[in-house]
All heavy atoms as a GROMACS GRO file, in nm:
protein
  615
    1MET      N    1  14.759  10.250   9.638
    1MET     CA    2  14.632  10.246   9.570
    1MET      C    3  14.521  10.242   9.674
    1MET      O    4  14.529  10.172   9.774
    1MET     CB    5  14.624  10.122   9.480
    1MET     CG    6  14.490  10.108   9.414
    1MET     SD    7  14.472   9.984   9.284
    1MET     CE    8  14.549   9.842   9.345
    2THR      N    9  14.415  10.317   9.652
    2THR     CA   10  14.299  10.322   9.740
    2THR      C   11  14.182  10.256   9.669
    2THR      O   12  14.162  10.275   9.549
    2THR     CB   13  14.262  10.468   9.772
    2THR    OG1   14  14.374  10.531   9.832
    2THR    CG2   15  14.143  10.475   9.864
    3GLN      N   16  14.104  10.179   9.742
    3GLN     CA   17  13.986  10.114   9.685
    3GLN      C   18  13.861  10.163   9.756
    3GLN      O   19  13.862  10.186   9.876
    3GLN     CB   20  13.995   9.962   9.701
    3GLN     CG   21  14.104   9.898   9.620
    3GLN     CD   22  14.104   9.747   9.635
    3GLN    OE1   23  14.068   9.694   9.739
    3GLN    NE2   24  14.146   9.679   9.531
    4ILE      N   25  13.755  10.178   9.679
    4ILE     CA   26  13.624  10.213   9.733
    4ILE      C   27  13.531  10.097   9.698
    4ILE      O   28  13.519  10.059   9.582
    4ILE     CB   29  13.570  10.344   9.672
    4ILE    CG1   30  13.662  10.460   9.707
    4ILE    CG2   31  13.428  10.369   9.720
    4ILE    CD1   32  13.625  10.591   9.639
    5ILE      N   33  13.465  10.043   9.798
    5ILE     CA   34  13.370   9.933   9.777
    5ILE      C   35  13.230   9.990   9.786
    5ILE      O   36  13.195  10.057   9.883
    5ILE     CB   37  13.391   9.822   9.881
    5ILE    CG1   38  13.532   9.765   9.866
    5ILE    CG2   39  13.285   9.713   9.864
    5ILE    CD1   40  13.569   9.667   9.975
    6VAL      N   41  13.150   9.964   9.683
    6VAL     CA   42  13.014  10.016   9.676
    6VAL      C   43  12.918   9.898   9.674
    6VAL      O   44  12.935   9.805   9.597
    6VAL     CB   45  12.994  10.101   9.548
    6VAL    CG1   46  12.852  10.150   9.536
    6VAL    CG2   47  13.093  10.216   9.545
    7THR      N   48  12.818   9.902   9.759
    7THR     CA   49  12.714   9.799   9.760
    7THR      C   50  12.588   9.859   9.699
    7THR      O   51  12.539   9.962   9.744
    7THR     CB   52  12.685   9.752   9.904
    7THR    OG1   53  12.807   9.707   9.963
    7THR    CG2   54  12.583   9.640   9.905
    8LEU      N   55  12.537   9.792   9.596
    8LEU     CA   56  12.420   9.842   9.525
    8LEU      C   57  12.294   9.776   9.577
    8LEU      O   58  12.294   9.660   9.617
    8LEU     CB   59  12.434   9.815   9.375
    8LEU     CG   60  12.557   9.874   9.307
    8LEU    CD1   61  12.561   9.831   9.161
    8LEU    CD2   62  12.559  10.024   9.319
    9GLU      N   63  12.186   9.852   9.573
    9GLU     CA   64  12.058   9.796   9.613
    9GLU      C   65  12.007   9.704   9.503
    9GLU      O   66  12.049   9.715   9.386
    9GLU     CB   67  11.958   9.906   9.641
    9GLU     CG   68  11.922   9.991   9.522
    9GLU     CD   69  11.827  10.104   9.556
    9GLU    OE1   70  11.822  10.146   9.672
    9GLU    OE2   71  11.759  10.148   9.464
   10PRO      N   72  11.920   9.610   9.537
   10PRO     CA   73  11.865   9.519   9.436
   10PRO      C   74  11.795   9.598   9.325
   10PRO      O   75  11.725   9.694   9.350
   10PRO     CB   76  11.764   9.434   9.514
   10PRO     CG   77  11.808   9.444   9.656
   10PRO     CD   78  11.870   9.580   9.671
   11GLY      N   79  11.820   9.558   9.204
   11GLY     CA   80  11.757   9.623   9.090
   11GLY      C   81  11.837   9.739   9.032
   11GLY      O   82  11.798   9.795   8.930
   12ALA      N   83  11.947   9.777   9.096
   12ALA     CA   84  12.028   9.887   9.043
   12ALA      C   85  12.096   9.843   8.914
   12ALA      O   86  12.130   9.726   8.897
   12ALA     CB   87  12.134   9.928   9.146
   13ASP      N   88  12.114   9.935   8.823
   13ASP     CA   89  12.177   9.906   8.694
   13ASP      C   90  12.328   9.905   8.713
   13ASP      O   91  12.396  10.007   8.697
   13ASP     CB   92  12.136  10.012   8.591
   13ASP     CG   93  12.181   9.978   8.451
   13ASP    OD1   94  12.262   9.884   8.434
   13ASP    OD2   95  12.137  10.046   8.357
   14SER      N   96  12.382   9.789   8.747
   14SER     CA   97  12.524   9.779   8.780
   14SER      C   98  12.613   9.808   8.660
   14SER      O   99  12.721   9.866   8.675
   14SER     CB  100  12.555   9.642   8.839
   14SER     OG  101  12.519   9.539   8.748
   15GLY      N  102  12.572   9.768   8.542
   15GLY     CA  103  12.652   9.795   8.423
   15GLY      C  104  12.668   9.944   8.397
   15GLY      O  105  12.778   9.993   8.369
   16PHE      N  106  12.557  10.017   8.408
   16PHE     CA  107  12.562  10.162   8.388
   16PHE      C  108  12.650  10.229   8.492
   16PHE      O  109  12.733  10.314   8.460
   16PHE     CB  110  12.420  10.219   8.392
   16PHE     CG  111  12.417  10.369   8.394
   16PHE    CD1  112  12.442  10.441   8.278
   16PHE    CD2  113  12.392  10.438   8.511
   16PHE    CE1  114  12.441  10.580   8.279
   16PHE    CE2  115  12.391  10.576   8.514
   16PHE     CZ  116  12.415  10.647   8.397
   17LEU      N  117  12.631  10.190   8.618
   17LEU     CA  118  12.711  10.250   8.725
   17LEU      C  119  12.859  10.218   8.710
   17LEU      O  120  12.945  10.303   8.734
   17LEU     CB  121  12.659  10.203   8.860
   17LEU     CG  122  12.520  10.257   8.897
   17LEU    CD1  123  12.465  10.186   9.019
   17LEU    CD2  124  12.528  10.406   8.922
   18GLN      N  125  12.892  10.096   8.667
   18GLN     CA  126  13.032  10.060   8.645
   18GLN      C  127  13.093  10.146   8.535
   18GLN      O  128  13.204  10.196   8.549
   18GLN     CB  129  13.045   9.912   8.612
   18GLN     CG  130  13.190   9.868   8.598
   18GLN     CD  131  13.203   9.719   8.570
   18GLN    OE1  132  13.105   9.651   8.540
   18GLN    NE2  133  13.324   9.668   8.581
   19ARG      N  134  13.020  10.165   8.424
   19ARG     CA  135  13.070  10.250   8.315
   19ARG      C  136  13.087  10.394   8.361
   19ARG      O  137  13.185  10.460   8.326
   19ARG     CB  138  12.976  10.243   8.195
   19ARG     CG  139  12.984  10.111   8.120
   19ARG     CD  140  12.908  10.114   7.987
   19ARG     NE  141  12.769  10.157   7.998
   19ARG     CZ  142  12.667  10.078   8.029
   19ARG    NH1  143  12.687   9.950   8.052
   19ARG    NH2  144  12.546  10.126   8.038
   20ALA      N  145  12.993  10.443   8.441
   20ALA     CA  146  13.002  10.581   8.491
   20ALA      C  147  13.125  10.598   8.580
   20ALA      O  148  13.198  10.697   8.568
   20ALA     CB  149  12.875  10.618   8.566
   21ILE      N  150  13.150  10.502   8.666
   21ILE     CA  151  13.267  10.510   8.754
   21ILE      C  152  13.395  10.497   8.674
   21ILE      O  153  13.494  10.565   8.700
   21ILE     CB  154  13.256  10.404   8.867
   21ILE    CG1  155  13.138  10.437   8.958
   21ILE    CG2  156  13.385  10.395   8.946
   21ILE    CD1  157  13.101  10.328   9.056
   22ASP      N  158  13.394  10.410   8.572
   22ASP     CA  159  13.511  10.394   8.484
   22ASP      C  160  13.552  10.527   8.421
   22ASP      O  161  13.670  10.552   8.400
   22ASP     CB  162  13.481  10.294   8.372
   22ASP     CG  163  13.520  10.152   8.409
   22ASP    OD1  164  13.612  10.135   8.490
   22ASP    OD2  165  13.458  10.058   8.354
   23ASN      N  166  13.454  10.609   8.390
   23ASN     CA  167  13.480  10.735   8.320
   23ASN      C  168  13.520  10.850   8.413
   23ASN      O  169  13.547  10.960   8.366
   23ASN     CB  170  13.358  10.776   8.237
   23ASN     CG  171  13.337  10.682   8.119
   23ASN    OD1  172  13.433  10.635   8.059
   23ASN    ND2  173  13.212  10.654   8.088
   24MET      N  174  13.523  10.826   8.542
   24MET     CA  175  13.562  10.932   8.636
   24MET      C  176  13.713  10.949   8.637
   24MET      O  177  13.789  10.852   8.623
   24MET     CB  178  13.514  10.899   8.778
   24MET     CG  179  13.366  10.904   8.794
   24MET     SD  180  13.323  10.862   8.965
   24MET     CE  181  13.147  10.874   8.956
   25LYS      N  182  13.755  11.072   8.655
   25LYS     CA  183  13.897  11.102   8.660
   25LYS      C  184  13.961  11.035   8.781
   25LYS      O  185  13.907  11.040   8.892
   25LYS     CB  186  13.917  11.253   8.668
   25LYS     CG  187  14.062  11.296   8.666
   25LYS     CD  188  14.074  11.446   8.669
   25LYS     CE  189  14.222  11.484   8.669
   25LYS     NZ  190  14.239  11.629   8.672
   26GLY      N  191  14.075  10.971   8.760
   26GLY     CA  192  14.148  10.908   8.868
   26GLY      C  193  14.114  10.762   8.889
   26GLY      O  194  14.177  10.695   8.971
   27VAL      N  195  14.018  10.709   8.815
   27VAL     CA  196  13.980  10.568   8.831
   27VAL      C  197  14.072  10.483   8.744
   27VAL      O  198  14.082  10.503   8.623
   27VAL     CB  199  13.832  10.544   8.794
   27VAL    CG1  200  13.799  10.395   8.796
   27VAL    CG2  201  13.742  10.620   8.888
   28PHE      N  202  14.142  10.390   8.806
   28PHE     CA  203  14.235  10.302   8.736
   28PHE      C  204  14.162  10.184   8.674
   28PHE      O  205  14.184  10.147   8.560
   28PHE     CB  206  14.345  10.255   8.833
   28PHE     CG  207  14.438  10.153   8.776
   28PHE    CD1  208  14.527  10.186   8.676
   28PHE    CD2  209  14.437  10.023   8.824
   28PHE    CE1  210  14.613  10.091   8.624
   28PHE    CE2  211  14.523   9.929   8.772
   28PHE     CZ  212  14.612   9.963   8.672
   29LYS      N  213  14.074  10.120   8.752
   29LYS     CA  214  14.008   9.998   8.707
   29LYS      C  215  13.882   9.977   8.792
   29LYS      O  216  13.879  10.012   8.909
   29LYS     CB  217  14.104   9.881   8.726
   29LYS     CG  218  14.047   9.744   8.693
   29LYS     CD  219  14.150   9.636   8.718
   29LYS     CE  220  14.116   9.566   8.847
   29LYS     NZ  221  14.193   9.447   8.875
   30THR      N  222  13.781   9.920   8.731
   30THR     CA  223  13.663   9.877   8.807
   30THR      C  224  13.642   9.729   8.784
   30THR      O  225  13.682   9.674   8.682
   30THR     CB  226  13.535   9.953   8.766
   30THR    OG1  227  13.506   9.924   8.631
   30THR    CG2  228  13.547  10.102   8.787
   31SER      N  229  13.581   9.664   8.880
   31SER     CA  230  13.544   9.524   8.864
   31SER      C  231  13.408   9.503   8.929
   31SER      O  232  13.368   9.576   9.019
   31SER     CB  233  13.649   9.432   8.926
   31SER     OG  234  13.662   9.458   9.063
   32LEU      N  235  13.338   9.405   8.880
   32LEU     CA  236  13.203   9.378   8.926
   32LEU      C  237  13.200   9.241   8.991
   32LEU      O  238  13.247   9.143   8.934
   32LEU     CB  239  13.105   9.383   8.808
   32LEU     CG  240  12.958   9.365   8.838
   32LEU    CD1  241  12.908   9.478   8.926
   32LEU    CD2  242  12.879   9.361   8.709
   33MET      N  243  13.147   9.233   9.114
   33MET     CA  244  13.136   9.107   9.185
   33MET      C  245  12.991   9.091   9.229
   33MET      O  246  12.937   9.179   9.297
   33MET     CB  247  13.229   9.105   9.307
   33MET     CG  248  13.222   8.976   9.384
   33MET     SD  249  13.329   8.974   9.529
   33MET     CE  250  13.241   9.084   9.637
   34VAL      N  251  12.929   8.983   9.190
   34VAL     CA  252  12.792   8.954   9.230
   34VAL      C  253  12.797   8.852   9.342
   34VAL      O  254  12.853   8.743   9.325
   34VAL     CB  255  12.709   8.901   9.111
   34VAL    CG1  256  12.568   8.868   9.156
   34VAL    CG2  257  12.708   9.002   8.998
   35ASN      N  258  12.741   8.887   9.455
   35ASN     CA  259  12.741   8.799   9.571
   35ASN      C  260  12.613   8.717   9.570
   35ASN      O  261  12.507   8.766   9.606
   35ASN     CB  262  12.753   8.882   9.700
   35ASN     CG  263  12.777   8.797   9.820
   35ASN    OD1  264  12.772   8.674   9.813
   35ASN    ND2  265  12.803   8.860   9.932
   36SER      N  266  12.622   8.592   9.528
   36SER     CA  267  12.503   8.507   9.518
   36SER      C  268  12.450   8.467   9.656
   36SER      O  269  12.336   8.424   9.668
   36SER     CB  270  12.533   8.383   9.436
   36SER     OG  271  12.636   8.308   9.498
   37ALA      N  272  12.530   8.483   9.760
   37ALA     CA  273  12.484   8.448   9.895
   37ALA      C  274  12.375   8.542   9.943
   37ALA      O  275  12.300   8.510  10.034
   37ALA     CB  276  12.602   8.449   9.992
   38ASP      N  277  12.366   8.662   9.883
   38ASP     CA  278  12.265   8.758   9.924
   38ASP      C  279  12.127   8.724   9.870
   38ASP      O  280  12.028   8.778   9.916
   38ASP     CB  281  12.302   8.899   9.875
   38ASP     CG  282  12.423   8.954   9.950
   38ASP    OD1  283  12.454   8.903  10.059
   38ASP    OD2  284  12.485   9.048   9.898
   39LYS      N  285  12.121   8.637   9.773
   39LYS     CA  286  11.992   8.601   9.714
   39LYS      C  287  11.918   8.508   9.809
   39LYS      O  288  11.970   8.407   9.853
   39LYS     CB  289  12.011   8.536   9.578
   39LYS     CG  290  12.071   8.629   9.477
   39LYS     CD  291  12.089   8.562   9.344
   39LYS     CE  292  12.154   8.659   9.247
   39LYS     NZ  293  12.180   8.598   9.118
   40VAL      N  294  11.794   8.542   9.839
   40VAL     CA  295  11.713   8.463   9.931
   40VAL      C  296  11.598   8.404   9.851
   40VAL      O  297  11.527   8.475   9.781
   40VAL     CB  298  11.658   8.552  10.046
   40VAL    CG1  299  11.571   8.471  10.138
   40VAL    CG2  300  11.773   8.615  10.122
   41SER      N  301  11.582   8.274   9.862
   41SER     CA  302  11.475   8.209   9.788
   41SER      C  303  11.341   8.232   9.857
   41SER      O  304  11.334   8.263   9.976
   41SER     CB  305  11.503   8.059   9.775
   41SER     OG  306  11.488   7.997   9.900
   42GLU      N  307  11.236   8.214   9.780
   42GLU     CA  308  11.102   8.234   9.834
   42GLU      C  309  11.071   8.132   9.943
   42GLU      O  310  11.006   8.163  10.042
   42GLU     CB  311  10.998   8.225   9.722
   42GLU     CG  312  10.859   8.261   9.767
   42GLU     CD  313  10.760   8.264   9.651
   42GLU    OE1  314  10.801   8.289   9.537
   42GLU    OE2  315  10.641   8.242   9.678
   43SER      N  316  11.121   8.009   9.927
   43SER     CA  317  11.095   7.906  10.029
   43SER      C  318  11.165   7.942  10.160
   43SER      O  319  11.111   7.918  10.268
   43SER     CB  320  11.140   7.769   9.980
   43SER     OG  321  11.280   7.767   9.957
   44ASP      N  322  11.287   8.001  10.151
   44ASP     CA  323  11.356   8.046  10.272
   44ASP      C  324  11.276   8.156  10.342
   44ASP      O  325  11.264   8.157  10.464
   44ASP     CB  326  11.496   8.098  10.240
   44ASP     CG  327  11.592   7.987  10.199
   44ASP    OD1  328  11.563   7.869  10.229
   44ASP    OD2  329  11.695   8.020  10.138
   45THR      N  330  11.222   8.248  10.263
   45THR     CA  331  11.143   8.357  10.318
   45THR      C  332  11.017   8.303  10.385
   45THR      O  333  10.982   8.343  10.497
   45THR     CB  334  11.105   8.458  10.209
   45THR    OG1  335  11.224   8.505  10.147
   45THR    CG2  336  11.026   8.574  10.265
   46ASN      N  337  10.948   8.210  10.319
   46ASN     CA  338  10.826   8.153  10.376
   46ASN      C  339  10.856   8.077  10.504
   46ASN      O  340  10.780   8.084  10.600
   46ASN     CB  341  10.759   8.061  10.275
   46ASN     CG  342  10.698   8.138  10.160
   46ASN    OD1  343  10.671   8.257  10.172
   46ASN    ND2  344  10.678   8.071  10.048
   47GLU      N  345  10.969   8.003  10.506
   47GLU     CA  346  11.007   7.930  10.626
   47GLU      C  347  11.035   8.026  10.741
   47GLU      O  348  10.994   8.003  10.854
   47GLU     CB  349  11.131   7.845  10.597
   47GLU     CG  350  11.178   7.764  10.715
   47GLU     CD  351  11.304   7.685  10.684
   47GLU    OE1  352  11.320   7.643  10.567
   47GLU    OE2  353  11.384   7.668  10.777
   48TRP      N  354  11.105   8.136  10.712
   48TRP     CA  355  11.137   8.237  10.813
   48TRP      C  356  11.010   8.300  10.869
   48TRP      O  357  10.994   8.316  10.991
   48TRP     CB  358  11.229   8.342  10.752
   48TRP     CG  359  11.258   8.458  10.841
   48TRP    CD1  360  11.217   8.586  10.823
   48TRP    CD2  361  11.333   8.458  10.962
   48TRP    NE1  362  11.262   8.665  10.926
   48TRP    CE2  363  11.334   8.589  11.012
   48TRP    CE3  364  11.398   8.359  11.034
   48TRP    CZ2  365  11.399   8.623  11.130
   48TRP    CZ3  366  11.463   8.394  11.152
   48TRP    CH2  367  11.462   8.524  11.197
   49LEU      N  368  10.917   8.334  10.781
   49LEU     CA  369  10.791   8.394  10.826
   49LEU      C  370  10.711   8.296  10.911
   49LEU      O  371  10.650   8.334  11.011
   49LEU     CB  372  10.708   8.441  10.706
   49LEU     CG  373  10.761   8.565  10.636
   49LEU    CD1  374  10.680   8.593  10.509
   49LEU    CD2  375  10.757   8.686  10.727
   50GLU      N  376  10.711   8.171  10.872
   50GLU     CA  377  10.639   8.069  10.949
   50GLU      C  378  10.699   8.056  11.090
   50GLU      O  379  10.626   8.046  11.189
   50GLU     CB  380  10.645   7.934  10.877
   50GLU     CG  381  10.567   7.825  10.947
   50GLU     CD  382  10.419   7.855  10.956
   50GLU    OE1  383  10.361   7.914  10.865
   50GLU    OE2  384  10.359   7.818  11.060
   51ARG      N  385  10.831   8.060  11.100
   51ARG     CA  386  10.896   8.054  11.231
   51ARG      C  387  10.862   8.177  11.314
   51ARG      O  388  10.840   8.166  11.436
   51ARG     CB  389  11.046   8.040  11.213
   51ARG     CG  390  11.083   7.900  11.165
   51ARG     CD  391  11.226   7.880  11.124
   51ARG     NE  392  11.327   7.940  11.207
   51ARG     CZ  393  11.453   7.953  11.168
   51ARG    NH1  394  11.490   7.912  11.049
   51ARG    NH2  395  11.541   8.007  11.248
   52LEU      N  396  10.856   8.294  11.252
   52LEU     CA  397  10.819   8.415  11.325
   52LEU      C  398  10.676   8.408  11.376
   52LEU      O  399  10.648   8.447  11.490
   52LEU     CB  400  10.836   8.538  11.236
   52LEU     CG  401  10.978   8.587  11.213
   52LEU    CD1  402  10.977   8.706  11.117
   52LEU    CD2  403  11.043   8.626  11.343
   53HIS      N  404  10.586   8.357  11.294
   53HIS     CA  405  10.446   8.344  11.336
   53HIS      C  406  10.434   8.245  11.452
   53HIS      O  407  10.355   8.266  11.544
   53HIS     CB  408  10.357   8.303  11.220
   53HIS     CG  409  10.334   8.411  11.119
   53HIS    ND1  410  10.269   8.528  11.149
   53HIS    CD2  411  10.371   8.422  10.990
   53HIS    CE1  412  10.264   8.606  11.043
   53HIS    NE2  413  10.327   8.544  10.944
   54GLN      N  414  10.515   8.139  11.447
   54GLN     CA  415  10.512   8.042  11.557
   54GLN      C  416  10.564   8.106  11.686
   54GLN      O  417  10.507   8.084  11.794
   54GLN     CB  418  10.596   7.919  11.522
   54GLN     CG  419  10.587   7.810  11.626
   54GLN     CD  420  10.445   7.760  11.645
   54GLN    OE1  421  10.371   7.742  11.550
   54GLN    NE2  422  10.405   7.742  11.770
   55LEU      N  423  10.668   8.186  11.675
   55LEU     CA  424  10.719   8.257  11.794
   55LEU      C  425  10.613   8.350  11.851
   55LEU      O  426  10.598   8.362  11.973
   55LEU     CB  427  10.844   8.337  11.758
   55LEU     CG  428  10.973   8.260  11.744
   55LEU    CD1  429  11.083   8.350  11.689
   55LEU    CD2  430  11.015   8.202  11.877
   56LYS      N  431  10.541   8.417  11.762
   56LYS     CA  432  10.436   8.508  11.807
   56LYS      C  433  10.329   8.432  11.886
   56LYS      O  434  10.282   8.480  11.989
   56LYS     CB  435  10.372   8.576  11.686
   56LYS     CG  436  10.260   8.670  11.720
   56LYS     CD  437  10.199   8.730  11.596
   56LYS     CE  438  10.078   8.814  11.630
   56LYS     NZ  439  10.014   8.868  11.511
   57LYS      N  440  10.295   8.311  11.840
   57LYS     CA  441  10.194   8.231  11.910
   57LYS      C  442  10.244   8.185  12.046
   57LYS      O  443  10.165   8.162  12.137
   57LYS     CB  444  10.157   8.110  11.825
   57LYS     CG  445  10.082   8.143  11.698
   57LYS     CD  446  10.060   8.020  11.614
   57LYS     CE  447  10.000   8.057  11.480
   57LYS     NZ  448   9.990   7.941  11.390
   58ASP      N  449  10.376   8.169  12.060
   58ASP     CA  450  10.433   8.119  12.185
   58ASP      C  451  10.452   8.226  12.292
   58ASP      O  452  10.488   8.194  12.405
   58ASP     CB  453  10.570   8.053  12.158
   58ASP     CG  454  10.556   7.926  12.076
   58ASP    OD1  455  10.444   7.870  12.070
   58ASP    OD2  456  10.657   7.882  12.017
   59ILE      N  457  10.428   8.352  12.260
   59ILE     CA  458  10.444   8.459  12.358
   59ILE      C  459  10.329   8.455  12.458
   59ILE      O  460  10.212   8.452  12.420
   59ILE     CB  461  10.450   8.597  12.289
   59ILE    CG1  462  10.575   8.607  12.204
   59ILE    CG2  463  10.445   8.710  12.392
   59ILE    CD1  464  10.583   8.734  12.120
   60ASN      N  465  10.364   8.456  12.585
   60ASN     CA  466  10.264   8.457  12.691
   60ASN      C  467  10.240   8.602  12.733
   60ASN      O  468  10.324   8.662  12.800
   60ASN     CB  469  10.313   8.373  12.809
   60ASN     CG  470  10.212   8.368  12.921
   60ASN    OD1  471  10.106   8.429  12.913
   60ASN    ND2  472  10.245   8.295  13.026
   61PRO      N  473  10.127   8.662  12.697
   61PRO     CA  474  10.102   8.803  12.729
   61PRO      C  475  10.091   8.832  12.879
   61PRO      O  476  10.104   8.946  12.921
   61PRO     CB  477   9.971   8.835  12.658
   61PRO     CG  478   9.911   8.707  12.622
   61PRO     CD  479  10.018   8.603  12.623
   62GLU      N  480  10.071   8.728  12.960
   62GLU     CA  481  10.059   8.749  13.105
   62GLU      C  482  10.191   8.792  13.168
   62GLU      O  483  10.191   8.854  13.274
   62GLU     CB  484  10.007   8.622  13.171
   62GLU     CG  485   9.865   8.587  13.131
   62GLU     CD  486   9.819   8.456  13.190
   62GLU    OE1  487   9.896   8.392  13.265
   62GLU    OE2  488   9.706   8.416  13.161
   63VAL      N  489  10.304   8.761  13.106
   63VAL     CA  490  10.434   8.796  13.165
   63VAL      C  491  10.487   8.929  13.111
   63VAL      O  492  10.597   8.970  13.147
   63VAL     CB  493  10.538   8.684  13.140
   63VAL    CG1  494  10.496   8.556  13.209
   63VAL    CG2  495  10.562   8.663  12.993
   64ILE      N  496  10.408   8.997  13.031
   64ILE     CA  497  10.450   9.125  12.973
   64ILE      C  498  10.388   9.238  13.052
   64ILE      O  499  10.268   9.239  13.079
   64ILE     CB  500  10.409   9.133  12.824
   64ILE    CG1  501  10.475   9.021  12.746
   64ILE    CG2  502  10.444   9.269  12.766
   64ILE    CD1  503  10.427   9.008  12.603
   65ASP      N  504  10.471   9.335  13.090
   65ASP     CA  505  10.425   9.451  13.166
   65ASP      C  506  10.354   9.547  13.071
   65ASP      O  507  10.417   9.628  13.004
   65ASP     CB  508  10.543   9.519  13.233
   65ASP     CG  509  10.502   9.643  13.311
   65ASP    OD1  510  10.380   9.658  13.339
   65ASP    OD2  511  10.591   9.724  13.344
   66MET      N  512  10.222   9.539  13.065
   66MET     CA  513  10.145   9.623  12.974
   66MET      C  514  10.115   9.760  13.032
   66MET      O  515  10.047   9.841  12.969
   66MET     CB  516  10.014   9.552  12.936
   66MET     CG  517  10.035   9.427  12.853
   66MET     SD  518  10.120   9.456  12.698
   66MET     CE  519   9.996   9.539  12.603
   67THR      N  520  10.167   9.792  13.150
   67THR     CA  521  10.147   9.926  13.206
   67THR      C  522  10.244  10.026  13.145
   67THR      O  523  10.223  10.147  13.155
   67THR     CB  524  10.164   9.925  13.359
   67THR    OG1  525  10.296   9.881  13.391
   67THR    CG2  526  10.062   9.834  13.425
   68ASP      N  527  10.351   9.977  13.082
   68ASP     CA  528  10.450  10.064  13.020
   68ASP      C  529  10.400  10.108  12.882
   68ASP      O  530  10.358  10.027  12.800
   68ASP     CB  531  10.583   9.991  13.007
   68ASP     CG  532  10.690  10.079  12.946
   68ASP    OD1  533  10.706  10.194  12.992
   68ASP    OD2  534  10.757  10.033  12.852
   69GLU      N  535  10.401  10.238  12.859
   69GLU     CA  536  10.350  10.296  12.734
   69GLU      C  537  10.426  10.242  12.613
   69GLU      O  538  10.366  10.212  12.509
   69GLU     CB  539  10.361  10.448  12.741
   69GLU     CG  540  10.312  10.519  12.616
   69GLU     CD  541  10.327  10.669  12.629
   69GLU    OE1  542  10.309  10.723  12.739
   69GLU    OE2  543  10.357  10.732  12.527
   70ARG      N  544  10.558  10.230  12.623
   70ARG     CA  545  10.638  10.182  12.510
   70ARG      C  546  10.607  10.036  12.479
   70ARG      O  547  10.600   9.997  12.362
   70ARG     CB  548  10.787  10.201  12.540
   70ARG     CG  549  10.826  10.348  12.550
   70ARG     CD  550  10.964  10.363  12.604
   70ARG     NE  551  10.963  10.317  12.743
   70ARG     CZ  552  11.064  10.322  12.826
   70ARG    NH1  553  11.179  10.367  12.785
   70ARG    NH2  554  11.055  10.278  12.948
   71THR      N  555  10.586   9.956  12.582
   71THR     CA  556  10.553   9.816  12.561
   71THR      C  557  10.417   9.803  12.493
   71THR      O  558  10.400   9.723  12.401
   71THR     CB  559  10.552   9.740  12.695
   71THR    OG1  560  10.678   9.756  12.758
   71THR    CG2  561  10.522   9.593  12.675
   72ARG      N  562  10.320   9.883  12.538
   72ARG     CA  563  10.188   9.880  12.475
   72ARG      C  564  10.197   9.916  12.327
   72ARG      O  565  10.132   9.854  12.243
   72ARG     CB  566  10.092   9.976  12.546
   72ARG     CG  567  10.037   9.921  12.676
   72ARG     CD  568   9.915  10.000  12.723
   72ARG     NE  569   9.934  10.144  12.724
   72ARG     CZ  570   9.983  10.214  12.825
   72ARG    NH1  571  10.018  10.155  12.935
   72ARG    NH2  572   9.996  10.346  12.816
   73TYR      N  573  10.279  10.015  12.296
   73TYR     CA  574  10.297  10.056  12.157
   73TYR      C  575  10.354   9.940  12.074
   73TYR      O  576  10.304   9.908  11.966
   73TYR     CB  577  10.387  10.179  12.147
   73TYR     CG  578  10.423  10.214  12.006
   73TYR    CD1  579  10.332  10.279  11.923
   73TYR    CD2  580  10.549  10.180  11.954
   73TYR    CE1  581  10.365  10.309  11.792
   73TYR    CE2  582  10.581  10.210  11.825
   73TYR     CZ  583  10.490  10.275  11.743
   73TYR     OH  584  10.522  10.303  11.614
   74LEU      N  585  10.461   9.878  12.125
   74LEU     CA  586  10.523   9.768  12.050
   74LEU      C  587  10.429   9.650  12.034
   74LEU      O  588  10.424   9.588  11.929
   74LEU     CB  589  10.652   9.724  12.122
   74LEU     CG  590  10.768   9.822  12.116
   74LEU    CD1  591  10.881   9.773  12.205
   74LEU    CD2  592  10.817   9.842  11.975
   75MET      N  593  10.355   9.619  12.135
   75MET     CA  594  10.264   9.505  12.128
   75MET      C  595  10.145   9.531  12.037
   75MET      O  596  10.080   9.439  11.990
   75MET     CB  597  10.216   9.468  12.268
   75MET     CG  598  10.326   9.414  12.359
   75MET     SD  599  10.407   9.269  12.293
   75MET     CE  600  10.280   9.146  12.319
   76SER      N  601  10.117   9.657  12.012
   76SER     CA  602  10.004   9.690  11.922
   76SER      C  603  10.042   9.672  11.774
   76SER      O  604   9.955   9.674  11.688
   76SER     CB  605   9.957   9.834  11.944
   76SER     OG  606  10.054   9.926  11.896
   77LYS      N  607  10.170   9.654  11.747
   77LYS     CA  608  10.214   9.641  11.608
   77LYS      C  609  10.210   9.499  11.559
   77LYS      O  610  10.213   9.405  11.619
   77LYS     CB  611  10.358   9.696  11.591
   77LYS     CG  612  10.369   9.842  11.625
   77LYS     CD  613  10.281   9.922  11.533
   77LYS     CE  614  10.268  10.066  11.575
   77LYS     NZ  615  10.175  10.139  11.501
   0.00000   0.00000   0.00000
């Protein structure tokens, strides 16, 4: 038996896709698994962004070689 694992993007209609796959020739069985670990809370996101902003403040621009074109591009973002 061969298995194909499909990862759906957030908001995809998993029920419809499961029924469509069920109706394909050669499909023995389908099952649906929801991975709750992928869900990120808003507080986790805010905490992560706050940590990133703090890291940005801690960067010392004097130690960065701004003569390199690629570095200048990245630092402008």
